[in-house]
VOKENU-238009 format. One record per residue: x, y, z of N, C-alpha, C in turn; residue number from 1; residue in three letters. Coordinates in Angstrom, 3 decimals. Each point is the difference from the previous one (the first is absolute). Layout:
REM residues N
X;Y;Z;X;Y;Z;X;Y;Z;NUM;Ala;
...
This chain:
REM residues 58
0.806;-1.197;0.000;-0.806;1.197;0.000;0.850;1.262;0.000;1;Met;
1.192;-0.111;0.548;0.878;1.160;0.061;0.435;0.435;-1.398;2;Asp;
0.171;-0.971;-0.890;0.392;0.313;-1.371;-1.086;0.797;-0.702;3;Thr;
-1.239;-0.362;0.220;-1.116;0.718;-0.605;-0.075;1.433;0.519;4;Leu;
0.283;0.194;1.261;0.008;1.344;0.576;1.089;0.856;-0.642;5;Gln;
1.183;-0.573;-0.184;1.089;0.736;-0.651;-0.340;0.314;-1.457;6;His;
-0.653;-0.918;-0.676;-0.419;0.219;-1.379;-0.997;1.148;-0.089;7;Leu;
-0.950;0.045;0.901;-0.994;1.075;0.005;0.628;1.349;0.345;8;Met;
0.973;0.001;0.904;0.701;1.241;0.341;0.779;0.520;-1.203;9;Thr;
0.678;-0.892;-0.699;0.739;0.404;-1.191;-0.910;0.495;-1.104;10;Gly;
-1.140;-0.645;-0.179;-0.962;0.432;-1.007;-0.574;1.368;0.346;11;Leu;
-0.265;0.239;1.265;-0.511;1.309;0.422;1.035;1.090;-0.245;12;Ala;
1.275;-0.304;0.232;1.054;0.985;-0.252;0.154;0.253;-1.493;13;Ala;
-0.116;-1.039;-0.808;0.162;0.153;-1.445;-1.158;0.764;-0.627;14;Ala;
-1.177;-0.097;0.589;-1.175;0.649;-0.567;-0.300;1.362;0.623;15;Met;
0.973;0.590;0.668;-0.225;1.343;0.546;-0.014;1.009;-1.147;16;Ser;
-0.621;1.133;0.230;-0.126;1.010;-1.056;1.354;0.515;-0.454;17;Trp;
0.926;0.137;0.931;1.326;0.504;-0.360;0.712;-0.974;-0.940;18;Gln;
-0.036;-1.280;0.303;0.664;-0.983;-0.851;-0.678;-0.125;-1.358;19;Asn;
-1.310;0.048;-0.037;-0.707;-0.064;-1.275;0.277;1.235;-0.849;20;Leu;
0.116;1.162;0.639;0.326;1.223;-0.730;1.398;-0.073;-0.593;21;Thr;
0.965;-0.470;0.784;1.361;-0.135;-0.519;0.066;-1.030;-1.125;22;Phe;
-0.777;-1.059;0.084;-0.037;-0.994;-1.076;-0.569;0.608;-1.278;23;Ala;
-1.037;0.813;0.121;-0.579;0.666;-1.162;0.986;0.985;-0.619;24;Leu;
0.667;0.784;0.838;1.002;0.945;-0.502;1.133;-0.751;-0.686;25;Ile;
0.422;-1.124;0.571;1.051;-0.805;-0.609;-0.405;-0.551;-1.350;26;Gly;
-1.247;-0.425;-0.123;-0.484;-0.495;-1.296;-0.027;1.109;-1.041;27;Cys;
-0.455;1.164;0.400;-0.067;1.125;-0.938;1.400;0.434;-0.422;28;Ile;
0.917;0.155;0.961;1.364;0.399;-0.346;0.707;-1.073;-0.822;29;Leu;
-0.226;-1.257;0.316;0.598;-1.083;-0.773;-0.495;-0.016;-1.433;30;Gly;
-1.279;0.274;-0.184;-0.546;0.066;-1.353;0.570;1.192;-0.756;31;Thr;
0.096;1.143;0.667;0.549;1.185;-0.666;1.461;-0.188;-0.382;32;Leu;
0.782;-0.616;0.865;1.404;-0.270;-0.319;0.089;-1.054;-1.098;33;Ile;
-0.883;-0.984;0.025;0.039;-1.088;-0.969;-0.316;0.420;-1.419;34;Gly;
-0.813;1.031;-0.181;-0.358;0.415;-1.356;1.019;0.951;-0.605;35;Val;
0.946;0.478;0.787;1.023;0.887;-0.548;0.993;-0.809;-0.831;36;Leu;
0.261;0.433;-1.224;0.945;-0.754;-0.827;1.428;0.128;0.525;37;Pro;
0.720;-1.096;-0.011;1.393;0.003;0.431;0.199;-0.309;1.470;38;Gly;
-1.068;-0.014;0.774;0.117;-0.328;1.422;-0.557;-1.395;0.237;39;Leu;
0.829;-0.866;0.522;-0.438;-1.355;0.311;-0.325;-0.144;1.470;40;Gly;
-0.255;-1.205;0.429;-0.332;-0.236;1.411;1.129;0.376;0.959;41;Pro;
1.241;-0.254;-0.387;1.122;0.322;0.895;0.144;1.507;0.178;42;Ala;
-0.114;0.742;-1.073;0.106;1.460;0.092;-1.188;0.588;0.757;43;Ala;
-1.185;-0.547;-0.222;-1.182;0.475;0.725;0.117;-0.235;1.490;44;Gly;
0.523;-1.156;0.378;0.216;-0.292;1.416;1.042;0.936;0.590;45;Thr;
1.063;0.257;-0.740;1.046;0.904;0.484;-0.527;1.417;0.172;46;Ala;
-0.903;0.414;-0.849;-0.567;1.349;0.098;-0.964;0.102;1.186;47;Ile;
-0.802;-1.034;0.228;-1.047;0.072;1.022;0.438;-0.446;1.389;48;Leu;
1.161;-0.636;0.137;0.411;-0.516;1.316;0.244;1.096;1.050;49;Ile;
0.442;1.205;-0.356;0.145;1.023;1.053;-1.319;0.372;0.684;50;Pro;
-1.122;-0.243;-0.647;-1.292;0.302;0.626;-0.282;-0.893;1.200;51;Leu;
0.635;-1.163;0.075;-0.282;-0.937;1.087;0.754;0.317;1.287;52;Thr;
0.986;0.865;-0.037;0.797;0.272;1.193;-0.779;0.752;1.069;53;Phe;
-1.065;0.698;-0.363;-0.791;0.745;0.977;-1.115;-0.837;0.612;54;Arg;
-0.233;-1.211;-0.506;-1.111;-0.824;0.473;0.351;-0.717;1.295;55;Leu;
-1.029;-0.248;0.801;0.133;-0.778;1.228;0.205;-1.470;-0.362;56;Asp;
0.828;-0.749;0.725;0.223;-1.397;-0.367;-1.191;-0.921;0.243;57;Pro;
-0.991;0.436;0.752;-1.155;-0.877;0.237;-1.257;0.557;-0.597;58;Thr;
């Protein structure tokens, strides 16, 4: 039963408004970087990774 409790806690954390908003922003930015000619996934990741330094780890 303890495993189910941990699963529900993790699901509640993943479905918070802040996490869903960041996921939506990430999808939009990833799409915008992906449609630019000459920029691949590695360059897009390198460009967007500084945005993650201000985020909370949890």
